[in-house]
C-alpha positions in Angstrom: 7.9 41.9 -64.4 4.6 42.4 -62.8 3.0 39.5 -64.1 5.2 36.7 -62.8 3.9 33.0 -63.5 2.8 31.4 -60.1 5.3 28.6 -60.7 8.0 31.0 -59.8 6.2 32.3 -56.8 6.2 29.2 -54.4 5.2 29.6 -50.7 8.4 28.4 -48.6 7.0 26.9 -45.3 9.7 27.7 -42.4 9.8 27.9 -38.7 10.9 31.4 -37.7 13.6 30.3 -35.1 14.2 34.0 -33.7 11.0 34.1 -31.3 11.6 30.6 -30.4 15.2 31.5 -29.2 14.2 34.4 -27.4 11.4 32.5 -25.3 14.1 29.8 -24.6 16.7 32.8 -23.6 13.9 34.4 -21.1 13.1 30.9 -19.7 16.7 30.3 -19.1 17.1 33.6 -17.1 14.0 32.9 -15.2 15.2 29.4 -14.0 18.8 31.0 -13.2 17.2 33.7 -11.1 14.9 31.3 -9.1 16.9 28.4 -8.6 19.4 29.7 -5.8 16.1 31.3 -4.0 14.7 27.5 -4.1 17.6 26.1 -2.2 17.4 28.8 0.3 16.3 27.3 3.8 14.7 29.1 6.5 16.1 28.4 10.2 13.8 27.2 12.6 14.4 26.3 16.2 12.4 23.2 17.0 11.4 22.5 20.3 12.8 19.4 22.2 10.3 16.7 23.4 10.6 13.3 24.9 8.4 10.7 22.6 7.8 7.1 23.4 9.5 4.6 21.6 7.5 2.9 18.6 5.5 -0.1 19.8 6.4 -3.4 18.2 4.3 -4.3 15.5 1.1 -6.2 16.3 1.1 -10.0 16.4 -0.1 -11.6 13.2 -1.2 -15.4 14.0 -1.9 -17.9 11.1 -5.0 -19.8 12.1 -5.8 -22.9 10.2 -8.7 -25.1 9.8 -8.7 -28.4 8.0 -11.6 -30.3 6.4 -12.1 -32.5 10.0 -12.3 -29.4 11.7 -8.7 -29.4 13.4 -7.1 -26.2 14.0 -3.5 -25.0 13.7 -1.7 -22.1 15.3 0.9 -20.5 13.0 1.4 -24.1 11.4 1.1 -26.2 14.8 -1.6 -28.3 15.6 -3.7 -28.1 18.9 -6.8 -29.2 20.4 -10.2 -27.3 19.6 -10.6 -27.0 23.4 -7.7 -24.4 23.8 -8.9 -21.9 21.0 -10.8 -19.9 23.4 -7.8 -19.5 25.6 -5.3 -18.6 23.3 -7.4 -16.0 21.6 -8.2 -14.6 25.1 -4.3 -14.4 25.8 -3.6 -13.0 22.4 -6.2 -10.3 22.8 -4.9 -9.3 26.3 -1.0 -9.3 25.4 -1.4 -7.8 21.8 -4.6 -5.6 21.6 -4.0 -5.1 17.7 -3.3 -8.6 16.9 -4.5 -9.8 13.5 -5.6 -13.4 12.7 -5.3 -14.7 9.1 -7.5 -17.6 8.7 -7.0 -20.3 6.0 -9.0 -23.3 5.6 -9.0 -26.4 3.6 -11.6 -26.0 0.4 -13.5 -28.9 1.7 -14.0 -27.5 5.3 -17.8 -26.7 6.0 -18.7 -23.2 7.1 -19.6 -24.0 10.5 -16.2 -24.3 12.1 -14.9 -21.4 10.4 -17.9 -19.3 11.7 -17.3 -20.7 15.2 -13.6 -19.5 15.3 -14.6 -16.1 13.9 -17.2 -15.8 16.7 -14.7 -16.9 19.4 -12.3 -14.3 17.9 -14.8 -11.5 18.1 -15.9 -12.3 21.5 -12.1 -12.3 22.7 -12.1 -8.8 21.2 -10.0 -9.6 18.0 -11.6 -7.5 15.2 -8.8 -7.9 12.6 -9.5 -11.1 10.8 -8.4 -11.9 7.4 -8.6 -14.6 5.1 -5.7 -16.5 3.0 -6.3 -18.0 -0.3 -4.2 -19.2 -2.9 -4.4 -17.4 -6.2 -6.4 -19.4 -9.0 -4.2 -20.6 -11.7 -5.4 -20.4 -15.1 -7.2 -23.5 -16.7 -9.1 -24.3 -13.6 
């Protein structure tokens, strides 16, 4: 019997489940012990203070320029001579105000630069540019 043929002695590949079950039971016990400790809270007496109310969000103005240089303030047209006064009033009433500048694609750069310079002189530094997303095929 010592010389059995190789065909009768085949290897059997099996996963030994006992060590896997042991590890899982140890993890289960660890989590069962630590879970109540995680929900325990520490009692702290916080001091009472008086805080000012949150300020209103900063004003956002949509300032438009068409190809002829005409201006609009929140979609309402106005003469260009009033721009400096409006920007100064905006900077005075809302120091964190923002301007969203949008212009026609045919608008020359000079009126846009003039508006940006006037906003900077008034103290408004938050200037953003609005545009339409480019569609495919253009």
